[in-house]
N, C-alpha and C positions, 0 to 999 in steps of 0.2 A: 303669589299673587300676579306674576308676570309669566311670561310665556317664552321658555328658552329657543332658541333656535341657533340650529348647529351645521345643517347643511345648506350647499350652494344652491342646489333644487327645489329649496321652499320656494314657494307662490310667491312669497311677499321681498324674498330675498332680489326674486328674478324681477320683479315690479321696480323696486329700489334701484337696482341698476340698469334697467331701461331707461329709469329718470337721468341719467348722464347725458342722455343723445336727446335732439329738440324733437324727434318724433316722436319717442316715448313719452318727452313732456306737453307735444301736443296732442297725441293719440288720450294719455290719460285726465288731460287737466289738472295735474301735479307738478309740482317741481320740487326740487331737493333742496334742503338747509343743512350747516353742521356747525357744531358746535354750541356750548350750553348758552352761552348770550343768543343767538340768535333764536332759537329755542324759548327761551324765556320771553324775547319779544314777542315773537310770531303768540306765545300764551296771551300776555300781556294786549296785544289787541285784538283776543280773541279769533284769530284765524282758525280756519277748520284745517285739523290736522290727523289725517286717517290712523297714521302708524309716527312711531321715533322709535329708532334702535339705539342699543345702548350697549357698548363694548366691556363684558366684566371681564377684560382680559387685559386692560391698559390703565394707568396710574388716572386719567381723565375720562373715564368712561363710567360705568356705573358705581364702583364704590365711592371715588368723590364725589357726584351727583345724583343720589339715590334720592335726596327730598326733590329736586327737579324730576326727576321720574315721578314720584307719586304725584308732584302737582298736575304730570299731564296726565296720568291713568285718571286723576279726579276731575278732570276737563275731558273726558271721555275719549284720550287718545289710547290708541291699543300700543302698549309700551311693550317691545321685544328686546329679550337680552340675547347676546350673540357674541359669538369665540372671534378672536383679533383676524383668523383669515377668512371668515366670512363678513366682516366690516373691512378689512382693507379692499374686499370685491365691489363694493358698493360705493367707497368714500370716494371722493374729488381729488382731494389734498395727499401731498407726500404726507403729511405727517396730521394722520387723522385725530381727534380732541376725546373719538370716542361716541360721540351722538350725531344722529343722522336723523332727520325726519323729512315725511311729506306734508308739504302743505298745499292746499287750492286754490289754484288761481282763480280770483275774483273778476267776475264776470263785468263789463263795463258796457254802457251804453253811451250816444253821444246828447243827448235828453239831457241824463244827470251830471254831462261832462261838460257842458256850457249852462251850468244851471244857475252861478253865480256870475252877476253884473256886474262887468267893468274886468273880470279877471286875467291875470296876466297866464298867456300858455305858452312853456316853452316847446318845442317841435323839433323831434330826433327825425332829421332828415338823411337818411341811409347811413348815419352813424355805425360803423361793423365791428369795432373790436365792443368785445363785452364789456371789458373791462371798466373803456369810455364812456358804456351804457350806463353800465350801474355807477361811476362816478357823478356823470349828469343828473341821472334821478336823485343820487342823494345829495346834488350840490341843489336841483329844484326844491325836496323836499326841506332842506335847512334854510333856504332861503323862505319860505312858507308857503310855495305855487305845490299846493299837490294834486296838481294834474299834467300828466306829460303826454303829448302827442306823438306817434311813432308812427313812422312809415315805411311799407313794407321795403326789406331791402335793410333796416338799422335789426343787427344784431339781436338775440333773443335775451331778455333782461330776465329772463329765470335760468340763463344757465348758470350754472353754478359759479364761474370767474365771475359776473355782473352781478348775481347775489353776495355774492362776499364784497367786490367794491361798491355796493347799493349800503350794506351796513344795516341793512332794516328797514330802510326809507322804502322797500318793496310794499310794507306791512299799512305804510298809511300814506304813500303817493296810489292815483290814480293812474293808470295806463291805457291809455284807447288805440286800438292798430286800426290805421286804415289804409286800402291799399296801391295807394299811388299819390305822389306828388297835387296831381289836380283833383283829387276828392278831400285832398285835406284843405287846398284852398278856397273850394267849394265851401266844406265844411266851417272854416273861420271867415269868410265872407259872411255865412248866414248868421254867425254866433256876432258878426259886427267888429272882429279883430282886425287890427289891423298887423301886414305883415312886416317884420324888421329884420333885416342882414344885415352882418355887418361886413365890413369890405372896408382894407388898406387904404383908400382912395375917396372913401367918404368922403361928401364936403361935411357932414355935421358929427361934431364930437356927441358923444354917448351921455357925456356929462350936462349937453346942452338939448337932445332930442329932450320930447318930452315921452318917456316911457312910462307913467303911471298907470295909464288904465288902459284897456284893449287894448293889450299890444301879443302879438306871436312873435317868439324870438327864434328863428329858423338856426338850428344847430347843424348845419351841412356835414357832408360823408371827410372824410380825414384828408383824403388826398382832392377830390373835385369840388368841395361847397358845396354849396345849395344848389337843388335840379333847378333846371330854367322857367318850370313853372311858379317854383316860389320868388325867383330873379323879376319876374315878369311881373307878379301879384305885389312886391315889396314897396307900400308906400312911405319907409322908411327905410333907409343906406346910411349907416352910420359909421364910423370909426372909434377903434380906441385909440387912445392918444398914447403912442410909446417913447419918450423921449430917449430911450436906452437907444441901444444898436442892433435889439430886435424886429424883424422885418413884420411877424406873426406871433401866433399865441398857438397851443392846441387847441381842441374845442371844449376841454374842460375848460382847460383858463379864461377862455375870453367867455363859454358862457356865465361862471361864476361873475366876470366883469360886470358881464352886463343886467343879469339877475338881479344881485346884490345893488346897480346901482336904481333898476326900479323900486327895490323894497327902500330904498335912501329917497326917493321922489315920492316916496307912499302907497307903489303897486298894489292894486288888489291880491287879495290872496285867490288862489284858485281853487 
């Protein structure tokens, strides 16, 4: 019923290994996911999955997840059984769960991205750590804002570490890439979005500012903050009140505060 692969020279094994690199992901239009939970979620959301490897030599591989393999096969996925040696060559995790699949990256366009009136848009401005990128997409998805703008220089959201941090949010959230901050500002202006940046010296508390509609929250680089183009275009500069001793929050924590405050105010879903 399933094909068994034992050679590292197999064509699909080589492709799966290339997906561990950004170049390989960009060229193929695919990205890797690991583990039964992510594969089940990908199937739940009708993601395009060309192939999935199940390792039949580890406890969490094929023997335990035969039903999932059957479900994948019924959905048109090419199910491949392989050895532990081969599987470890294509897995990114130190303790593989015995399942790895390739998922087709969705294609997004600006017209569809900005199609909902009043929508809130989180903007990732050169956020570099893949774990932060994945966490921010997960936060946006959890808050109900299913569209994220990513400016060039932002870490690859389809890198394995980012995919794990996103915890399935990539199957629901739309990620639109733009070449630079100037292009993003132009897109946001055309869509009628107000640019909001967080600043500890901001005159207005985020709990007092109007964050309910047509706001683009700029989540800046971990060390440098937002790009000059966003700072110049900002019509809202808000602070997050911190009565404790900390001077600032990391990008993910700040984004969570701002996005969920928008939800509290009745923010329009993206």
